C-alpha positions as CSV (number, residue, x, y, z in Angstrom):
1,M,-9.3,20.2,-13.7
2,Q,-6.7,22.4,-12.0
3,T,-8.4,22.1,-8.7
4,N,-8.3,18.3,-8.9
5,N,-4.6,18.4,-10.0
6,I,-3.9,20.5,-6.7
7,R,-5.7,18.1,-4.6
8,S,-4.0,15.1,-6.2
9,L,-0.7,16.5,-5.3
10,V,-1.8,17.2,-1.8
11,F,-2.9,13.8,-1.3
12,I,0.1,12.2,-2.9
13,A,2.3,14.1,-0.8
14,L,0.2,13.5,2.3
15,F,0.5,9.5,1.8
16,A,3.9,9.7,0.9
17,A,4.6,11.4,4.3
18,L,2.4,8.9,6.0
19,F,4.5,5.9,4.4
20,I,7.8,7.8,5.4
21,V,6.5,7.9,9.0
22,M,5.3,4.4,9.1
23,S,8.7,3.0,7.4
24,S,10.4,4.7,10.5
25,L,8.3,2.6,12.9
26,T,10.4,-0.8,13.0
27,I,10.8,-3.7,15.1
28,K,13.7,-6.2,14.6
29,L,13.1,-9.7,15.0
30,G,16.0,-12.1,15.9
31,G,16.9,-14.3,13.1
32,S,15.1,-12.3,10.5
33,F,16.8,-10.1,7.9
34,V,13.5,-8.1,7.4
35,P,12.1,-5.7,10.2
36,I,8.4,-5.4,11.0
37,T,7.2,-2.0,9.9
38,L,3.9,-0.4,9.1
39,Q,4.7,0.0,5.5
40,T,2.1,-2.5,4.2
41,L,-0.6,-0.6,6.2
42,A,0.5,2.7,4.6
43,V,0.3,1.0,1.0
44,A,-2.9,-0.2,1.8
45,L,-4.0,3.1,3.0
46,A,-2.7,4.9,0.0
47,G,-4.6,2.3,-2.3
48,L,-7.7,2.8,-0.2
49,F,-8.0,6.6,-0.4
50,L,-6.2,7.5,-3.6
51,T,-6.8,6.7,-7.5
52,P,-4.6,4.0,-8.9
53,R,-2.4,6.6,-10.5
54,N,-1.9,8.9,-7.4
55,A,-1.6,5.6,-5.1
56,F,1.5,4.6,-7.2
57,L,3.0,8.1,-7.2
58,S,2.7,8.4,-3.5
59,I,4.9,5.6,-2.6
60,F,7.2,5.7,-5.9
61,I,8.0,9.5,-5.2
62,V,9.3,8.2,-1.5
63,I,11.6,5.7,-3.5
64,V,13.0,8.4,-5.8
65,L,13.8,10.7,-3.0
66,A,15.7,7.7,-1.0
67,A,17.4,7.0,-4.3
68,F,19.1,10.6,-3.8
69,G,20.3,9.6,-0.2
70,L,17.4,10.7,2.0
71,P,17.2,8.4,5.0
72,L,13.2,7.6,4.4
73,F,13.3,3.7,4.9
74,S,13.8,3.0,8.6
75,G,16.3,5.8,8.7
76,Q,18.4,4.6,5.7
77,G,18.4,5.7,2.0
78,G,20.7,5.7,-1.1
79,I,20.8,3.4,-4.2
80,A,22.7,0.9,-2.0
81,H,20.1,0.4,0.4
82,L,17.2,0.3,-2.4
83,T,19.0,-2.4,-4.3
84,G,20.0,-4.3,-1.1
85,P,18.5,-7.7,0.0
86,T,15.2,-6.0,1.0
87,G,14.9,-4.1,-2.4
88,G,12.4,-6.5,-3.6
89,F,9.9,-5.3,-1.1
90,I,10.6,-1.8,-1.5
91,F,10.1,-1.8,-5.2
92,A,6.9,-3.8,-5.1
93,F,5.2,-1.3,-2.8
94,P,4.2,1.3,-5.6
95,F,2.6,-1.6,-7.4
96,C,0.9,-3.0,-4.5
97,A,-0.7,0.6,-3.8
98,L,-1.7,0.6,-7.4
99,L,-3.2,-3.0,-7.3
100,V,-5.1,-2.0,-4.0
101,S,-6.4,1.0,-5.6
102,L,-7.8,-0.7,-8.7
103,A,-9.5,-3.3,-6.8
104,V,-10.8,-1.0,-4.1
105,G,-12.2,1.1,-7.0
106,A,-13.8,-2.0,-8.6
107,F,-15.3,-3.1,-5.5
108,L,-16.7,0.4,-4.6
109,R,-18.6,0.5,-8.1
110,S,-20.0,-3.0,-7.7
111,S,-23.3,-3.9,-6.1
112,G,-21.7,-5.8,-3.5
113,S,-20.6,-2.7,-1.8
114,K,-23.9,-1.3,-1.3
115,G,-25.5,-1.8,2.1
116,N,-23.9,-5.3,3.1
117,K,-21.2,-4.5,5.5
118,I,-20.1,-8.2,5.9
119,I,-19.5,-8.4,2.3
120,A,-17.8,-5.3,2.4
121,F,-15.6,-6.5,5.5
122,I,-14.5,-9.6,3.7
123,A,-13.8,-7.9,0.3
124,F,-11.8,-5.1,1.9
125,F,-9.7,-7.8,4.0
126,I,-9.0,-9.8,1.0
127,I,-8.1,-6.9,-1.1
128,F,-5.5,-5.7,1.6
129,E,-4.2,-8.9,2.3
130,L,-3.8,-10.1,-1.0
131,F,-2.5,-6.8,-2.6
132,S,-0.6,-4.8,0.0
133,S,0.8,-7.7,1.7
134,L,1.3,-11.0,-0.2
135,C,1.9,-9.6,-3.4
136,A,5.0,-7.8,-1.9
137,Y,6.7,-11.3,-1.3
138,I,6.6,-12.3,-5.0
139,P,9.7,-10.3,-5.6
140,G,10.7,-9.9,-2.2
141,I,11.5,-13.5,-1.3
142,P,13.7,-14.2,-4.5
143,W,15.4,-10.7,-3.8
144,L,16.0,-11.9,-0.4
145,M,17.3,-15.1,-1.4
146,Q,20.0,-13.5,-4.0
147,G,20.9,-10.9,-1.6
148,Y,21.7,-13.1,1.3
149,D,22.5,-16.3,-0.7
150,L,19.8,-18.2,1.0
151,T,17.7,-21.2,0.1
152,F,14.0,-20.7,-0.6
153,Q,13.1,-22.2,2.7
154,K,15.3,-20.1,4.7
155,A,14.2,-17.0,2.9
156,M,10.8,-17.8,3.9
157,I,11.7,-18.4,7.5
158,A,13.7,-15.2,7.7
159,G,11.4,-12.9,5.5
160,F,7.7,-14.4,5.3
161,Y,6.5,-16.7,8.2
162,P,7.3,-14.2,11.2
163,F,5.3,-11.6,9.3
164,I,1.9,-13.4,8.4
165,I,0.2,-12.7,11.8
166,G,1.3,-9.2,11.7
167,D,0.1,-8.8,7.9
168,A,-3.3,-9.8,8.9
169,L,-3.6,-7.5,11.8
170,K,-2.7,-4.7,9.6
171,S,-5.0,-5.7,6.9
172,L,-7.8,-5.9,9.6
173,A,-6.9,-2.4,10.7
174,G,-7.2,-1.2,7.1
175,T,-10.4,-3.0,6.7
176,I,-11.9,-1.5,9.8
177,L,-10.9,2.1,8.5
178,A,-12.4,1.3,5.1
179,I,-15.9,0.2,6.6
180,S,-16.0,3.2,9.0
181,L,-14.8,5.7,6.4
182,T,-16.2,4.6,3.0
183,P,-18.1,7.9,2.3
184,Y,-14.8,9.8,2.8
185,I,-13.1,7.3,0.6
186,V,-15.5,7.8,-2.2
187,Y,-15.5,11.4,-1.9
188,I,-11.7,11.6,-1.9
189,R,-11.3,9.3,-4.9
190,S,-13.8,11.3,-6.6
191,S,-12.3,14.8,-5.8
192,T,-8.9,13.6,-7.1
193,A,-10.2,11.6,-10.3
194,S,-8.1,12.4,-13.3
195,S,-11.2,11.5,-15.8
196,R,-14.7,12.7,-16.1
197,A,-15.7,9.0,-16.4
198,E,-14.0,8.2,-13.2
199,K,-15.3,10.8,-11.4
200,S,-19.0,10.2,-12.5
201,S,-18.6,6.5,-11.5
202,F,-17.7,7.7,-7.8
203,N,-20.3,10.2,-7.7
204,A,-22.7,7.7,-8.7
205,Q,-21.4,5.3,-6.0
206,S,-21.7,8.2,-3.2
207,H,-25.5,8.8,-4.3
208,S,-26.4,5.1,-4.2
């Protein structure tokens, strides 16, 4: 159990660092208040490789550190930035990672994940597109509307429509990694599982 805890801390820190790095890679779009980043890909990967609790913590810890002023979101930090117009997206990310992890775990334990790469490809893509990308817009768009005093349509133009293709490409990249690294994903999730039942379910998947 102690070994699992140490491994969990290592992977939480690793994916927190990955999220920070991917947050720093930004592209500003003209007319958009929200920059393009690789944050949602980092969220997808955290949910892919980590158990739900660890996936949530790997992103949440970055928010906590940023709240103390560390410039972890595209070179910015502090309470003012976290509660600013893009705060809805930021606070959604830990929950997105949690949902991705829950969905990935359910799929890996299902019969559909065994041997059929087409089904696996479709399932992983839908999981990433739905939970790591689209779910972030649910709080993100209303928060953006409030922060910049925008109508719903203007908020969608500024904070959603320009990102649809990019989100799909990031989901595709995550899907390719998921298909290519499935045995390693199962092993990592099993080695950091917090309960014996969860560990046994992943071990059963790895031997199927």
